N, C-alpha and C positions, 0 to 999 in steps of 0.2 A: 414610627416604625411598630407594626402590630407582631404580637407574641400568639401562634395557634400552639395552643396544647392538644396532643394526638395521644392515643393510646395503644398501646401493643402489647397482645398479648404474651404472657410469659408463665411459666408454670414454678418459676422461683418463688422462694418465700423471702418477706421482707430483710428477713437475716443474712440468706445466701447475696442478694441485691447490695446489701449494706457492706456486707465482707467482701465484695468485689469492687467496691469503688470505682475508679477510673478503667479498671481492667474488664468491667464486665463489659461483655458481647452487646452492647446498642445497636438498635437498628440503622440501616444504610440505610437513607432514602436515594433514589436513584433518581427522583425528578424534584423542583419545587413543588410544595403542598400547598402553597398558598392557590384557592380558587381563581384566583386574577392573574397567573403567571403560568404553575406547572409547565414551565420549560424543560427538556430533558437535558440537564445538565446538572449533574448531583451538587447538591448544598455541601457548603463544607462546615466539619464541625467548627462551633463558637462556643465553645466554654460549658461551662456548669452552673446551674444555680441548686441551692440548697432548699431541700422541704422538709416538713416534720412528717414521720408517718407512727402511728400509733397502734399496735395489736397486742395481743396477748404474750407479754413476757418478751415484748420488743416497743423500745421507744427511742429512736434514734431519729436523725437526722441523714436522709438519704443525698446525694447528687441523682440530678435530672441532666441528662445531655441535652445541649441546643445544637441548632445547626440555624446558618445562614445562607439565603439564596443570593449568589452573587450579582444577579443578574435585577429582582425586584428591592433587594436588602430587607425583607422579611425575614424574620426568624420564627422557628418553630420547635417545639421541644417534645419529647416522646416521655410519657408518662410509664412506668410499669402497670400491668393491669389490675396489680392487687392496691392501686390507688384509685381515687376519684378524683375529679378536678374540683380544687376549694375545700377538699374535704380530708383532717390531717389525719382520722382514724381509717384503718384499714377497709376497702370492699367487703372482708368477710365479716368482720365485725358490726358493720353496720347492717348487714344481710342478716346475720343470726339475731339482731335486736329485732329488725323488722318481721323474722318470723317468729319470733318470741312472743311479742307483741302483738302480730295479728291472730295468731293461733292459740295465744293464752296458754304459753309455756312459762310458769310463774317461776319454778325452781332455777330452771336452766337462767333464767332472765335475771334471777339474783345472783347467781354466781357470777355471770358476765359483768353484772356491775361492781360486784366485788373487786375482780380480775383488773379491770382498767380504769376502777375509780371514776366512773359514771356517776353524774347526776340525774334523777329522775326527770328533770326538766331537760337535759341535753337527750334524752331517749326520746321523750313526747317529741320533739323538735324533728327528729328523724321518722316519728309516724307520721305526724302531721305533713311533713314534705311528701312522702311518699303516696297516702291519701289523696293530696291536691295536686299530684304528679299523674293519678289513675289515669283520665282519659288520654294525655297525650303519652304515657306507657301504653296502652291499648291501641293507640294508632299506630305506632311504630312497631308492636308485637304484629299487628295485622299485614305488614312490609314483611317481617322476618320471616313468620311462618301463616302465610296465607291461608292453610289448610286447618288450621285450630280454630274452633270455636270459642268466640271471646265472649263475656257476660254483657248481656242487656243490662236495660234499666232495671238496677237491684238495690239493696241498699249497700252503702259504703264499705263496710266491713265485708259482705258477702264478697264482694266486686275485689276486694283487697286480696280475701283469701284465693278465690280463682286466678287471679292475674299471679300471686307468687307462686301457686301450683302449676302454671304454665310455664313459667320462668324456669323453675325448679324442673320438671318434667322434660321441657324439650330444649333444654342445652345440658351440656355435660357438667359445666361448673358454673358456678356465679360469675366468675372472669369471663368466661365464654359469652355469657349472655350479655353483661356489660361492654366489652368490647365490641361486640357485634352490634349491641346497639347504640352505642357511640358514633361506630363507622357509619350505621345507616342515617343519623340526623345531625352527627357533630354537637352532639349535647349527652350529659350523662342521664340516668333514670331521675337521679336526686338532684338535678339542676333545678335552680330556682326559676321559674318560667315569667 
């Protein structure tokens, strides 16, 4: 059995989501979302699983809704847009870290490190992952925003700044960017390639 993870956009905070628990208004798919099936029969709820979420002033385990297709037997789950697959720190924290490191905003980065007890190695991991994914991110951005001029062959740090600026200016929120990015390629911009 394959479990697909999908991201749904929400403006709720991790605390709002956590407090709602099983009463949260989870998305209700009308068809199977597995690419080999997609029959027009609504998958049935198939329980929950728990995952860690860490943000500023929030460190809890939240429930993720799972669904099962009655025809093909595949399961899939919906992550709220403040999460990234396989990361326990929230998207907002990871994004703030990237902005601080790429644009060299040292004072805010130090306060961020202190508020969530991050180690320097952890922060460097996010920066290295983002930079190693820059070409992939640009390819997806070309599909999402064909009118935007993306950086050509330039130094990596400058390319990272330009790509971050495009994502900041081209989308209302980082969650909108991340959700649309995931919908376009079924992968997170921070995924291991």
